[in-house]
C-alpha positions in Angstrom: -13.6 -11.3 47.2 -14.9 -14.9 47.2 -11.3 -16.2 46.8 -10.5 -15.5 50.5 -12.5 -18.3 51.4 -10.8 -20.9 49.1 -9.0 -23.6 50.5 -6.9 -24.7 47.8 -4.1 -26.7 48.6 -5.0 -27.0 52.5 -5.3 -29.9 54.9 -8.4 -30.5 57.2 -9.4 -32.7 60.1 -12.8 -32.7 61.0 -14.0 -34.6 63.8 -16.9 -36.0 64.1 -17.3 -36.0 60.4 -19.4 -39.0 59.3 -22.6 -37.1 60.2 -24.2 -33.7 60.7 -22.4 -30.7 61.3 -19.3 -32.4 61.3 -20.2 -34.2 57.7 -21.6 -31.1 56.3 -18.3 -28.7 57.4 -16.0 -31.8 55.9 -18.0 -31.8 52.4 -18.1 -27.8 52.3 -14.6 -27.5 53.4 -13.1 -30.1 50.3 -15.9 -27.9 47.8 -13.6 -25.4 48.5 -10.3 -26.9 48.1 -9.4 -28.7 50.9 -7.8 -32.1 51.3 -9.3 -33.3 54.1 -9.2 -36.2 57.6 -12.3 -37.5 58.9 -12.4 -39.0 62.4 -15.0 -40.3 64.1 -16.4 -43.3 65.9 -17.5 -45.8 63.5 -16.0 -46.4 60.6 -18.8 -46.8 58.4 -20.1 -43.0 57.9 -16.3 -42.0 57.8 -16.0 -44.2 54.8 -19.4 -42.5 53.2 -18.2 -38.8 53.1 -14.7 -39.8 52.5 -16.2 -41.2 48.8 -18.5 -38.0 48.7 -15.7 -36.1 48.9 -13.2 -38.2 46.6 -16.3 -37.6 44.1 -15.7 -34.1 44.1 -11.6 -34.2 43.3 -10.2 -33.9 47.0 -8.1 -36.5 48.9 -9.8 -38.3 52.0 -8.9 -39.9 54.5 -10.9 -42.0 56.9 -9.2 -42.1 60.2 -12.0 -44.1 63.0 -10.7 -42.4 66.3 -12.3 -41.9 70.0 -11.4 -38.6 70.6 -12.1 -38.8 74.7 -8.5 -40.6 74.5 -5.4 -38.5 74.7 -3.0 -40.7 72.8 -5.7 -41.0 69.7 -6.1 -37.7 69.3 -2.3 -37.3 68.9 -2.4 -40.5 66.8 -5.1 -38.8 64.2 -2.9 -35.6 63.8 0.1 -37.4 63.2 -1.9 -39.4 60.9 -2.9 -36.6 59.0 0.7 -35.0 59.1 1.8 -38.7 57.3 -0.7 -38.8 55.0 -0.8 -35.2 53.4 2.6 -33.3 55.1 0.5 -30.4 56.2 -2.4 -29.4 58.1 -3.8 -26.1 58.2 -7.3 -26.6 59.4 -9.0 -28.2 62.3 -12.5 -29.0 63.2 -13.5 -29.9 66.8 -17.1 -31.2 65.7 -17.2 -34.5 67.7 -19.2 -34.3 71.1 -22.7 -34.9 72.0 -24.3 -36.3 75.2 -27.3 -37.4 76.8 -30.0 -35.2 78.7 -31.2 -35.8 82.2 -31.5 -33.9 85.7 -28.4 -32.4 87.9 -28.8 -35.6 90.6 -29.0 -38.8 87.8 -25.7 -38.2 86.4 -23.2 -40.7 87.5 -19.8 -39.7 88.1 -17.8 -41.9 85.1 -21.0 -39.8 82.6 -19.7 -36.5 84.0 -16.0 -37.5 83.0 -17.0 -38.9 80.4 -19.4 -36.0 78.8 -16.0 -33.6 80.0 -13.7 -35.6 78.1 -15.5 -35.7 74.7 -16.6 -32.4 74.4 -13.4 -30.4 76.3 -11.1 -33.2 76.6 -11.0 -33.7 72.8 -10.6 -30.2 72.1 -7.7 -29.7 74.3 -5.5 -32.3 73.5 -6.3 -32.2 69.6 -6.0 -28.3 69.7 -2.4 -28.9 71.2 -1.8 -31.5 69.2 -2.2 -29.4 65.9 -0.6 -26.4 67.1 2.7 -28.5 66.7 2.9 -28.1 62.7 0.8 -25.3 62.4 2.5 -23.3 64.5 5.8 -25.1 62.6 4.9 -23.7 59.7 3.6 -19.9 60.5 0.0 -20.0 59.8 -3.4 -22.3 60.6 -6.9 -22.1 61.8 -8.1 -24.1 64.4 -12.7 -24.0 64.8 -14.0 -25.3 67.4 -17.9 -26.4 67.4 -19.7 -25.5 70.9 -23.1 -25.2 71.8 -26.4 -22.6 72.7 -26.0 -24.7 75.9 -22.5 -23.0 76.7 -25.1 -19.4 77.1 -28.2 -20.8 79.0 -29.3 -22.3 81.9 -30.3 -25.7 80.8 -30.5 -28.3 83.7 -31.3 -31.0 81.8 -28.1 -30.9 80.1 -26.0 -29.4 82.7 -22.5 -31.4 82.5 -22.7 -30.8 78.7 -23.1 -27.1 78.4 -20.5 -26.5 80.8 -18.4 -28.4 79.0 -18.9 -26.0 75.8 -19.0 -23.2 77.9 -15.2 -24.4 78.7 -14.8 -24.7 75.1 -15.6 -20.8 74.5 -13.1 -20.2 77.2 -10.4 -22.4 76.0 -10.9 -20.9 72.7 -10.3 -17.6 73.9 -6.7 -18.5 76.0 -5.2 -20.5 72.8 -5.9 -17.9 70.3 -4.4 -15.7 73.3 -1.3 -17.8 73.3 -1.0 -18.6 69.2 -2.8 -16.0 66.5 0.6 -13.7 66.7 2.6 -16.7 65.9 0.1 -17.6 62.2 -2.6 -19.3 64.2 -5.8 -18.7 64.9 -8.7 -20.5 67.2 -12.6 -19.1 66.8 -15.3 -21.3 67.6 -18.9 -21.7 66.9 -21.9 -21.8 69.4 -25.0 -24.0 67.8 -28.6 -23.5 68.4 -30.7 -26.1 67.6 -30.3 -28.3 64.4 -31.6 -30.6 62.3 -29.0 -33.8 63.1 -29.6 -36.9 64.4 -28.2 -36.1 67.8 -30.7 -33.3 68.3 -33.6 -36.0 66.9 -32.9 -38.8 68.6 -32.2 -37.3 71.5 -35.8 -35.1 71.1 -37.9 -38.5 70.4 -36.2 -40.4 73.5 -37.3 -37.1 76.2 -40.8 -37.2 74.0 -40.0 -33.6 73.1 -41.9 -32.4 70.1 -38.9 -30.6 67.2 -41.4 -28.2 66.6 -41.6 -27.0 69.6 -37.9 -26.9 70.0 -37.6 -24.8 66.4 -40.1 -22.0 68.0 -37.8 -20.7 70.6 -35.8 -18.9 68.3 -36.5 -15.7 66.2 -36.6 -18.3 63.0 -38.9 -20.3 63.9 -37.0 -23.7 62.6 -34.2 -25.8 63.5 -31.5 -24.8 61.6 -29.4 -26.7 58.9 -26.3 -28.7 58.9 -24.7 -27.2 56.2 -25.8 -23.3 57.6 -23.4 -23.9 60.7 -20.6 -25.7 57.7 -20.8 -22.0 56.4 -19.7 -20.4 59.7 -17.2 -22.8 60.0 -15.7 -22.1 56.2 -15.6 -18.7 57.1 -13.1 -19.4 60.8 -11.1 -21.9 58.7 -10.6 -19.5 55.6 -9.0 -16.5 54.7 -12.0 -14.6 54.9 -11.7 -14.3 59.2 -7.9 -13.6 58.3 -8.9 -10.6 61.2 -11.0 -12.8 63.3 -9.4 -15.4 66.2 -10.5 -15.8 69.5 -14.2 -15.1 68.9 -17.1 -17.0 69.5 -20.2 -17.0 67.2 -24.1 -17.5 68.1 -25.2 -19.5 65.1 -28.7 -20.2 66.7 -31.7 -18.5 64.5 -31.7 -15.0 66.2 -33.8 -14.7 69.5 -37.1 -15.4 70.5 -39.9 -14.1 71.9 -38.0 -14.3 75.4 -35.0 -12.4 73.9 -32.4 -15.2 74.0 
């Protein structure tokens, strides 16, 4: 049964692949046999992750990319198919944003948050659909957030963008599943990654307080999210499409 998780001969593109959940996902996909194209804004972390993937015996390509730019999204997919000849998995992991009250956001910041967290998913998924639909198979995995399911005033633009990702996941699945391309989503709770740690420090919020809100009483680890990504990327989820899986440590005392 474990063979259904194997990704031998397959090629994956992972955005945000230099750090956090993206890095953990890229390494796990490689450990299960995939060659991986890594995208993100910082070449340094991408190169380090690429070296780790190559140490596992898989091919890796680092492509510095601003995924908030539609043109660069298309160029990333072109680079992947040119280098490796096919595309089987797309993991839309790049995202994030600061927290502040709704009245403090500028118009440009609103546009930037939507471009990074929603626009990137739309543009990359459409670009990846070309080669996937042509070969009649593929899996797109979007990374969403618990903020998409909760009322979080300090993260209103981010939560709105991620809620749209959940909906977009279903719409793209409805368009492409019958043609062999599955689209699923992982909504992530509080995970020990630099984005959360740095923002908590900036806001003066104790990580233990955040961890105590879920049923497990702790922060998640990036590799725990990576295993959910592997499930959706592989044939183990062959009958799943259009789904949003909430991986958040379980409901806390408040029931959420």
